[in-house]
C-alpha positions in Angstrom: 76.9 120.9 98.0 80.1 123.0 97.7 80.5 126.5 96.2 81.8 125.2 92.9 78.6 123.1 92.3 76.4 126.1 93.1 78.3 128.2 90.5 77.8 125.5 87.9 74.1 125.4 88.7 73.8 129.1 88.4 75.5 129.1 85.0 72.7 126.8 83.7 69.9 129.2 84.7 70.2 131.5 81.6 69.8 128.4 79.4 66.8 127.0 81.3 65.0 130.3 81.8 63.5 130.7 78.2 62.0 127.2 78.4 60.8 127.8 81.9 59.1 131.1 81.0 57.4 129.6 77.9 56.3 126.5 79.9 54.9 128.8 82.6 53.0 131.0 80.2 51.7 128.3 77.8 51.1 125.4 80.2 50.9 126.3 83.9 49.0 129.5 83.6 46.3 128.1 81.2 45.7 125.2 83.7 44.7 127.6 86.4 42.9 129.9 84.0 40.8 127.0 82.8 40.0 126.1 86.4 38.8 129.7 87.0 36.7 129.6 83.8 35.0 126.4 84.9 33.6 128.3 88.0 32.1 131.2 85.9 29.5 131.8 83.2 32.1 132.7 80.6 31.5 133.6 77.0 33.9 134.3 74.1 33.7 138.0 74.8 33.9 138.3 78.6 33.5 136.8 82.0 29.8 137.0 83.1 29.2 135.9 86.7 30.5 133.5 89.3 28.4 130.3 89.3 30.5 128.1 91.6 30.0 124.4 91.0 26.9 124.8 88.8 28.8 123.9 85.6 29.9 120.7 87.3 26.3 119.8 88.3 25.1 120.5 84.8 27.8 118.2 83.4 26.8 115.3 85.7 23.2 115.6 84.3 24.2 116.2 80.7 23.4 113.1 78.5 25.5 114.4 75.7 28.6 114.6 78.0 28.1 110.9 79.0 27.5 109.8 75.5 30.5 111.5 74.1 32.6 110.2 77.0 31.5 106.7 76.2 32.3 107.2 72.5 35.8 108.3 73.5 36.2 105.4 75.8 35.0 103.0 73.1 37.6 104.4 70.8 40.3 103.8 73.4 39.1 100.2 73.9 39.1 99.6 70.1 42.5 101.2 69.3 44.8 100.7 72.3 45.2 96.9 72.4 45.2 96.7 68.6 47.7 99.5 68.3 50.1 97.9 70.8 49.9 94.4 69.2 50.2 95.8 65.6 53.2 98.0 66.6 54.9 95.1 68.1 54.3 92.9 65.1 55.6 95.6 62.7 58.6 96.2 64.9 59.5 92.5 64.8 59.1 92.5 61.0 61.2 95.6 60.6 63.9 94.1 62.9 64.5 91.1 60.6 67.8 91.5 58.9 66.9 91.3 55.2 67.4 93.4 52.1 63.9 94.9 52.7 64.6 96.0 56.2 65.0 99.7 55.2 61.8 99.5 53.1 59.8 98.0 55.9 61.0 100.7 58.4 60.4 103.6 56.1 57.0 102.4 54.8 55.7 101.6 58.3 56.8 105.0 59.7 55.9 107.2 56.7 52.2 107.7 57.4 52.9 109.1 60.9 54.6 112.2 59.3 51.4 113.2 57.4 49.1 115.8 58.9 45.7 114.9 60.1 44.1 116.9 57.2 46.0 114.8 54.7 45.1 111.4 56.2 41.5 112.5 56.6 41.2 113.5 53.0 42.8 110.2 51.9 40.3 108.3 54.0 37.3 110.2 52.6 38.6 109.7 49.1 39.2 105.9 49.5 35.8 105.3 51.3 33.5 107.0 48.8 30.4 104.7 48.4 30.5 104.2 44.6 33.8 105.3 43.2 36.1 104.9 46.2 39.2 102.7 46.2 37.9 100.4 48.9 34.6 99.6 47.2 36.4 99.2 43.9 38.6 96.6 45.4 35.5 94.8 46.9 33.9 94.7 43.4 37.1 93.3 41.9 37.0 90.3 44.3 33.3 89.6 43.6 31.6 91.5 46.5 28.7 93.5 44.9 27.6 95.3 48.1 28.1 99.1 48.2 28.8 99.8 51.9 28.2 103.4 52.9 31.2 103.6 55.3 30.3 106.9 56.9 26.5 106.3 57.1 26.6 103.2 59.2 27.6 103.3 62.9 29.7 100.1 62.9 31.4 100.9 59.5 32.1 104.4 60.7 33.9 103.1 63.7 35.8 100.6 61.6 36.8 103.4 59.3 38.1 105.7 62.0 39.9 102.9 63.9 41.7 101.6 60.7 42.7 105.1 59.6 44.0 106.0 63.0 46.0 102.7 63.3 47.5 103.3 59.8 48.4 106.9 60.6 49.9 106.5 64.1 51.2 103.0 64.4 54.6 104.0 63.0 55.6 106.0 66.0 54.9 103.1 68.4 56.6 100.8 66.0 59.8 102.9 66.3 59.6 102.7 70.1 59.3 98.9 70.0 62.1 98.7 67.4 64.4 100.7 69.7 63.6 98.2 72.5 64.3 95.3 70.3 67.7 96.6 69.3 68.6 97.1 73.0 68.2 93.3 73.7 71.7 91.8 73.8 72.4 89.2 71.1 74.2 87.1 73.6 70.8 86.2 75.2 69.6 84.7 71.9 72.9 83.0 71.2 72.8 81.3 74.6 69.2 80.2 74.1 70.1 78.7 70.8 72.9 76.6 72.4 70.3 75.4 74.9 68.0 74.3 72.1 65.3 77.0 72.4 63.0 77.5 69.5 62.1 80.9 67.9 58.8 80.9 69.8 60.6 80.1 73.1 63.0 83.0 72.4 60.2 85.3 71.7 58.2 84.3 74.8 61.0 84.1 77.3 63.5 86.7 76.0 61.9 89.2 73.7 58.6 89.8 75.5 60.1 90.2 79.0 62.7 92.6 77.7 60.0 94.7 76.0 57.8 95.0 79.0 59.2 98.4 80.2 58.8 100.1 76.8 55.5 98.4 76.4 54.2 100.0 79.5 55.2 103.4 78.2 53.6 102.8 74.8 50.4 101.6 76.5 50.2 104.7 78.7 50.9 107.1 75.8 48.4 105.4 73.6 45.6 105.6 76.2 46.3 109.3 76.7 46.4 109.9 73.0 43.3 108.0 72.3 41.3 109.8 74.9 42.3 113.1 73.2 41.0 112.0 69.8 39.3 114.8 67.9 40.6 116.0 64.5 40.3 112.8 62.4 36.8 112.1 63.6 35.7 115.7 63.0 37.2 115.7 59.5 36.1 112.2 58.4 32.7 111.6 59.9 31.9 114.9 61.7 30.9 112.9 64.7 28.2 111.1 62.8 26.1 109.2 61.9 23.7 110.7 64.4 26.5 111.5 66.9 27.6 107.9 67.1 31.3 108.7 66.7 31.3 112.2 68.3 34.2 112.2 70.9 34.2 114.3 74.1 36.7 116.8 72.8 34.4 117.5 69.8 31.5 118.2 72.2 33.8 120.5 74.2 34.7 122.3 71.1 31.1 122.7 70.0 29.9 123.9 73.4 32.8 126.4 73.7 33.0 127.9 70.3 29.6 127.2 68.7 27.4 127.6 71.7 29.6 130.4 73.2 29.8 128.7 76.6 33.5 128.6 77.5 32.8 128.1 81.2 30.9 124.8 80.7 33.5 123.7 78.0 36.3 124.3 80.6 34.4 122.2 83.1 34.2 119.2 80.7 37.9 119.7 79.9 38.8 119.4 83.5 36.7 116.2 83.8 38.7 114.7 80.9 41.9 116.0 82.6 41.1 114.2 85.9 40.2 111.0 84.0 43.6 111.0 82.3 45.3 111.9 85.6 43.7 109.0 87.4 44.6 106.5 84.6 48.2 107.7 84.6 48.5 107.4 88.3 47.0 103.8 88.2 49.4 102.8 85.4 52.5 104.3 87.1 51.5 102.8 90.5 51.1 99.3 88.9 54.5 99.7 87.2 56.2 100.5 90.5 54.5 97.6 92.3 55.7 95.2 89.5 59.2 96.5 89.7 59.4 95.8 93.4 
């Protein structure tokens, strides 16, 4: 590298330094601080005493930890494949060249700009047992049942999954839509000359071209789903009977309600390593397939 290149690199440092300092303070240092907290009996007020791996031993024998981890994993299983398929379907619909194309794109993406408090309030309002919009619709089509959406375990999960899909599918739809627009039209034109049907074009052109962005969406969705917290807390509070309580809600309760930040940090690191392992597996599989 010559002297001129070094000078150009040095000129970039003042522009990169503010971001680097903020990243160091708000991301890197908290990671190591959290690891330190997991090794101590730590309250909201002060650090008490060094306990080593006792918090980790307690976590392995904590039934609430394993139950909330399973609840979170169940949420991932329910939402991730559904989210990917739904986002792809909406992207295909929004990519059709019609007069309603702008309407489709804006209406599909609009919910994703709402805050979690807004979507949670809308969900609670619509799922009221007697006067809610959903039950009113059920009555209008002849279904006389009055389902209590938040009081039944299965219905509570259905409510959370549907609300989450409606709220977040727009972002993934935009990613798929960008992938669709990057596919050269010449591929479809050549396939039409060869007599390929729309299904053949979708199976042999569209899907293979969307595999790279699909992997990214899958990884992002898994990570996002494992970090679910706010909508469940606001809609069901983790109920009924803790059936929908996710791991991050349990971490929040232990840290800020039970005043045990050390144990909360321990469970946070357990979740961190789960996400790290899943990310490594996904990236490794991607590299192997690219080879």
